[in-house]
C-alpha positions as CSV (number, residue, x, y, z in Angstrom):
1,M,-39.5,-17.9,61.3
2,K,-41.6,-17.6,64.5
3,G,-44.5,-16.6,62.3
4,A,-44.1,-19.5,60.0
5,R,-43.9,-21.9,63.0
6,A,-47.1,-20.4,64.4
7,I,-48.9,-21.0,61.1
8,L,-47.8,-24.6,61.0
9,E,-48.8,-25.2,64.6
10,R,-52.3,-23.9,64.1
11,R,-54.8,-26.8,63.7
12,D,-56.9,-24.8,61.2
13,A,-54.0,-23.8,59.0
14,S,-55.2,-23.9,55.4
15,L,-51.8,-24.9,53.9
16,S,-51.7,-27.6,51.3
17,S,-49.4,-30.6,52.0
18,A,-46.8,-29.3,49.5
19,D,-46.8,-25.9,51.1
20,R,-46.4,-27.4,54.6
21,H,-43.3,-29.3,53.4
22,L,-42.0,-26.1,51.8
23,V,-42.3,-24.0,54.9
24,R,-40.9,-26.7,57.1
25,G,-38.0,-27.2,54.7
26,R,-37.2,-23.5,54.6
27,I,-37.3,-23.3,58.4
28,D,-34.9,-26.2,58.6
29,L,-32.6,-24.6,56.0
30,L,-32.5,-21.3,57.9
31,E,-31.8,-23.1,61.2
32,N,-28.9,-25.0,59.6
33,R,-30.5,-28.4,59.4
34,P,-29.8,-29.2,55.7
35,A,-30.6,-32.9,55.9
36,A,-34.0,-32.3,57.4
37,A,-34.6,-29.5,54.9
38,R,-33.7,-31.8,52.1
39,R,-36.3,-34.4,53.2
40,E,-39.1,-31.8,53.6
41,L,-38.3,-30.1,50.3
42,S,-38.0,-33.4,48.4
43,A,-41.5,-34.1,49.7
44,A,-42.7,-30.7,48.4
45,V,-41.3,-31.5,45.0
46,R,-43.0,-34.9,44.9
47,S,-46.3,-33.3,45.9
48,Q,-46.1,-30.5,43.2
49,P,-43.3,-31.3,40.7
50,G,-44.4,-28.5,38.4
51,R,-43.7,-25.7,40.8
52,A,-40.3,-24.0,40.1
53,S,-40.0,-22.6,43.6
54,H,-40.0,-26.1,45.1
55,H,-37.1,-27.2,42.9
56,Y,-35.2,-24.0,43.7
57,W,-35.5,-24.5,47.5
58,L,-34.7,-28.2,47.2
59,G,-31.5,-27.1,45.3
60,R,-30.7,-24.7,48.2
61,A,-31.0,-27.6,50.7
62,L,-29.0,-30.0,48.5
63,L,-26.2,-27.3,48.1
64,A,-26.2,-26.8,51.9
65,D,-26.0,-30.6,52.3
66,N,-22.9,-30.9,50.1
67,A,-24.8,-32.6,47.2
68,S,-23.7,-30.0,44.7
69,A,-24.3,-32.1,41.5
70,M,-27.9,-32.9,42.6
71,A,-28.4,-29.2,43.6
72,S,-27.3,-28.2,40.1
73,S,-29.9,-30.5,38.6
74,A,-32.6,-29.0,40.9
75,F,-31.7,-25.5,39.8
76,Q,-31.8,-26.5,36.2
77,K,-35.3,-27.9,36.7
78,A,-36.4,-24.6,38.4
79,Y,-35.0,-22.7,35.5
80,A,-36.8,-24.9,32.9
81,L,-40.1,-24.3,34.8
82,G,-39.7,-20.5,34.4
83,L,-37.7,-19.2,37.4
84,G,-34.9,-16.9,36.3
85,S,-34.0,-14.8,39.3
86,C,-30.6,-13.6,40.3
87,D,-30.6,-15.9,43.3
88,L,-31.4,-18.9,41.2
89,H,-28.5,-18.3,38.8
90,R,-26.1,-17.4,41.6
91,C,-26.9,-20.6,43.6
92,W,-26.7,-22.6,40.4
93,A,-23.3,-21.1,39.8
94,E,-22.2,-22.0,43.3
95,A,-23.4,-25.6,42.8
96,L,-21.6,-26.0,39.5
97,R,-18.4,-24.6,40.9
98,A,-18.6,-26.9,43.9
99,S,-19.1,-29.9,41.6
100,G,-16.1,-29.0,39.5
101,A,-17.8,-27.2,36.6
102,A,-16.4,-23.7,37.2
103,L,-15.8,-23.4,33.4
104,G,-17.7,-26.4,32.2
105,D,-16.7,-28.1,28.9
106,L,-14.9,-25.2,27.1
107,R,-15.3,-25.0,23.4
108,Q,-13.1,-23.3,20.8
109,L,-14.9,-21.7,17.9
110,R,-14.1,-19.6,14.9
111,W,-16.6,-16.8,15.6
112,R,-17.0,-15.9,11.9
113,D,-18.5,-19.4,11.4
114,V,-21.2,-18.9,14.0
115,L,-21.7,-15.1,14.6
116,D,-22.3,-12.0,12.6
117,A,-19.9,-9.8,14.7
118,E,-16.9,-10.5,16.8
119,P,-17.9,-10.8,20.5
120,V,-15.9,-9.5,23.4
121,V,-14.9,-11.4,26.6
122,G,-17.8,-11.5,29.0
123,E,-20.4,-11.5,26.2
124,T,-23.1,-14.2,26.1
125,T,-23.7,-15.8,22.7
126,P,-26.0,-18.6,21.6
127,H,-22.9,-20.8,21.9
128,G,-21.9,-19.9,25.4
129,L,-20.1,-17.2,27.4
130,V,-17.0,-15.8,25.8
131,V,-14.2,-16.3,28.3
132,Q,-11.2,-15.7,26.0
133,T,-9.9,-14.9,22.6
134,V,-6.9,-16.7,21.3
135,R,-3.9,-14.4,21.1
136,G,-2.6,-14.1,17.6
137,R,-5.8,-15.6,16.1
138,G,-8.4,-13.0,16.5
139,D,-11.1,-15.0,14.9
140,V,-11.0,-17.7,17.5
141,I,-13.1,-17.5,20.8
142,I,-13.3,-19.8,23.7
143,V,-16.8,-20.2,25.2
144,A,-18.1,-21.7,28.5
145,P,-21.5,-23.5,28.2
146,E,-24.7,-22.9,30.2
147,K,-23.7,-25.7,32.6
148,S,-20.7,-23.7,33.9
149,A,-20.5,-21.6,37.0
150,I,-19.1,-18.6,35.1
151,F,-22.0,-18.6,32.7
152,Q,-24.5,-18.8,35.5
153,A,-22.8,-16.1,37.5
154,Q,-23.1,-13.8,34.5
155,Q,-26.7,-14.7,34.1
156,A,-27.2,-13.7,37.8
157,L,-25.7,-10.3,37.0
158,K,-28.0,-9.9,34.1
159,A,-30.9,-10.4,36.4
160,D,-29.5,-8.0,39.1
161,P,-26.4,-6.1,38.1
162,G,-25.8,-4.8,41.6
163,N,-26.1,-8.0,43.5
164,A,-23.0,-8.1,45.7
165,E,-22.7,-11.9,46.1
166,A,-23.1,-12.4,42.4
167,L,-20.4,-9.8,41.7
168,L,-18.0,-11.3,44.1
169,L,-18.6,-14.8,42.7
170,A,-18.2,-13.6,39.1
171,G,-15.0,-11.8,40.0
172,E,-13.5,-15.0,41.5
173,L,-14.5,-17.0,38.4
174,W,-13.1,-14.4,36.0
175,A,-9.8,-14.5,38.0
176,E,-9.7,-18.3,37.5
177,V,-9.5,-17.8,33.7
178,D,-6.9,-15.0,34.0
179,Q,-9.3,-12.3,33.0
180,H,-8.0,-10.1,35.9
181,R,-9.1,-6.8,34.5
182,L,-12.7,-8.0,34.3
183,A,-12.3,-9.6,37.8
184,V,-11.1,-6.3,39.3
185,R,-14.1,-4.5,37.8
186,M,-16.4,-7.1,39.5
187,F,-14.5,-6.7,42.8
188,R,-14.7,-2.9,42.7
189,Q,-18.5,-3.0,42.2
190,A,-18.9,-5.8,44.9
191,A,-16.9,-3.8,47.4
192,R,-19.2,-0.8,46.9
193,Q,-22.3,-2.9,47.6
194,L,-20.8,-4.9,50.4
195,A,-19.7,-1.8,52.3
196,G,-23.4,-1.3,53.1
197,E,-24.7,-4.8,53.1
198,D,-22.1,-6.8,55.1
199,P,-22.4,-6.0,58.8
200,Q,-19.7,-8.5,59.9
201,E,-17.5,-7.5,56.9
202,T,-16.4,-11.1,56.2
203,R,-17.5,-11.0,52.6
204,L,-16.0,-7.6,52.2
205,A,-12.7,-8.9,53.5
206,R,-12.8,-11.7,51.1
207,C,-13.5,-9.3,48.3
208,H,-10.4,-7.2,49.1
209,E,-8.3,-10.4,49.4
210,K,-9.4,-11.5,45.9
211,W,-9.0,-8.0,44.5
212,A,-5.5,-7.9,45.9
213,A,-4.6,-11.2,44.1
214,S,-5.9,-9.9,40.8
215,S,-4.1,-6.6,41.2
216,L,-0.9,-8.6,41.8
217,A,-1.4,-10.7,38.7
218,L,-1.8,-7.4,36.7
219,G,1.3,-5.9,38.2
220,R,-0.6,-3.2,40.0
221,L,1.5,-3.5,43.1
222,D,0.4,-0.5,45.0
223,S,-3.2,-1.6,44.5
224,Y,-2.2,-5.1,45.7
225,L,-0.8,-3.6,48.9
226,D,-3.8,-1.3,49.4
227,H,-6.3,-4.1,49.2
228,T,-4.2,-6.5,51.2
229,G,-4.0,-3.8,53.9
230,E,-7.8,-3.3,53.8
231,R,-8.4,-7.0,54.1
232,A,-6.0,-7.1,57.2
233,R,-7.9,-4.1,58.8
234,L,-11.3,-5.8,58.2
235,V,-10.2,-9.0,59.9
236,G,-8.5,-7.2,62.8
237,D,-4.9,-8.1,61.7
238,T,-3.5,-4.6,62.3
239,E,0.0,-5.3,63.6
240,P,2.5,-3.7,61.3
241,A,4.5,-7.0,61.2
242,A,1.5,-8.7,59.5
243,M,2.1,-6.6,56.3
244,A,5.8,-7.3,56.0
245,P,5.4,-10.5,54.0
246,Y,3.1,-8.8,51.5
247,Y,5.7,-6.0,50.9
248,E,8.2,-8.8,50.2
249,I,5.8,-10.4,47.7
250,A,5.4,-7.0,46.0
251,A,9.2,-6.6,46.0
252,Q,9.6,-10.0,44.3
253,E,7.1,-9.1,41.7
254,A,8.7,-5.7,41.1
255,S,12.1,-7.5,40.7
256,S,10.6,-9.9,38.1
257,R,9.4,-7.0,36.1
258,G,12.7,-5.2,36.3
259,Q,11.4,-2.4,38.5
260,L,14.4,-2.0,40.8
261,E,13.4,1.3,42.5
262,R,10.0,-0.2,43.3
263,Q,11.6,-3.3,44.6
264,I,13.8,-1.2,46.9
265,K,10.7,0.8,48.1
266,Y,8.8,-2.3,49.0
267,L,11.8,-4.0,50.7
268,T,12.3,-0.8,52.7
269,R,8.6,-0.9,53.8
270,A,8.9,-4.6,54.8
271,A,11.9,-3.8,57.0
272,E,10.1,-0.9,58.5
273,C,7.1,-3.2,59.4
274,E,9.3,-5.8,61.0
275,Q,13.1,-5.5,61.0
276,T,14.9,-8.7,60.6
277,A,18.4,-9.5,59.5
278,V,17.2,-11.3,56.4
279,R,15.1,-8.4,55.3
280,L,17.9,-5.9,55.8
281,V,20.3,-8.1,53.8
282,N,17.8,-8.4,51.0
283,L,17.3,-4.7,51.0
284,A,21.1,-4.2,51.0
285,D,21.5,-6.5,48.0
286,A,18.9,-4.5,46.0
287,L,20.7,-1.3,47.0
288,L,24.0,-2.7,45.7
289,V,22.4,-3.5,42.4
290,A,21.2,0.1,42.3
291,Q,24.8,1.2,42.9
292,R,24.0,2.7,46.3
293,P,26.7,1.0,48.4
294,E,26.6,3.6,51.2
295,E,23.0,2.8,51.9
296,A,23.6,-0.9,51.6
297,Q,26.4,-0.7,54.1
298,L,24.1,1.0,56.6
299,R,21.5,-1.7,56.3
300,L,24.1,-4.5,56.7
301,K,25.4,-2.9,59.8
302,R,21.9,-2.8,61.2
303,A,21.5,-6.5,60.3
304,L,24.7,-7.4,62.1
305,A,23.5,-5.4,65.2
306,L,20.5,-7.8,65.4
307,N,22.9,-10.6,66.3
308,P,21.8,-13.2,63.8
309,P,23.1,-16.8,63.9
310,S,26.7,-17.4,63.0
311,P,26.3,-18.5,59.4
312,E,24.3,-15.3,58.7
313,R,26.8,-13.2,60.5
314,R,29.6,-14.5,58.3
315,Q,27.6,-13.7,55.1
316,I,26.8,-10.2,56.4
317,R,30.4,-9.5,57.1
318,S,31.4,-10.7,53.7
319,R,28.8,-8.4,52.2
320,L,30.1,-5.5,54.4
321,N,33.6,-6.0,53.0
322,R,32.3,-5.8,49.5
323,T,30.3,-2.7,50.2
324,A,33.2,-1.0,51.9
325,F,35.3,-1.7,48.8
326,L,32.5,-0.3,46.5
327,T,32.1,2.7,48.8
328,D,35.9,3.5,48.7
329,S,35.9,3.0,44.9
330,K,33.0,5.3,44.5
331,A,34.7,8.0,46.7
332,K,37.8,7.9,44.5
């Protein structure tokens, strides 16, 4: 930017008026002055309305200035004038998402009426991006139009399949339409790229956070915990107690899927991360369901030793009486 400033300050600089506005606008944008950038880049567009790059940079300034709908129009104009870079489509996707058009006006079509072969989710057709097939009606597809963030994110990846920001954005958008397998694929690729491109690791942390959420939706509970842990490491949240709530979430999901032993495993890990009376009681309840009263009794005694409030103590003692009865019955 110092070089650009020097050029502008030279009296004999041979820049056209439009280029001066363009350079000044880009400097303002990089120095976090979006309103000033918007004025300069609007002037550049007025001077040379036929240049795609001017509309692209104006779109960037409008997006930074929270004028997402106007930014989308600017990116569309840049595209119409021949610009088709990954950055254009990615920024266009971000503008559409910010203006509430993550999926755009979805359409439901019978693919046999409009296509020669059945498309797959993620495929771009002349009628839009296929985001879903209707279960039980295999000839029906749901498509997102060009003016949708998810369509433009996929166009960005067509232009540059390895672009980390486009992969991360596409993953988030696929997760929004419950296409979590496709989202995980995007997050996996994004993490590989971001590992070498993200010095502060903030985007990498976000990638692992979103990857964890999609893993949870798919019932991949160990993966959910792995990526939650990686995200915690990246943001410096390394205290063991920080992971306890995530083990509880995994336990709840395992319970809803009828996976009792996995539920017990995750509840055990939660109590190991941070031992509380409530966690020990929850673990004891799961152990009782698994017909392991001796282990349940041990956890309840530990819970009581933590000296919880009186109402909790009464409930724990009641459970202890029950486990003692079950333990005696099992011994007989």
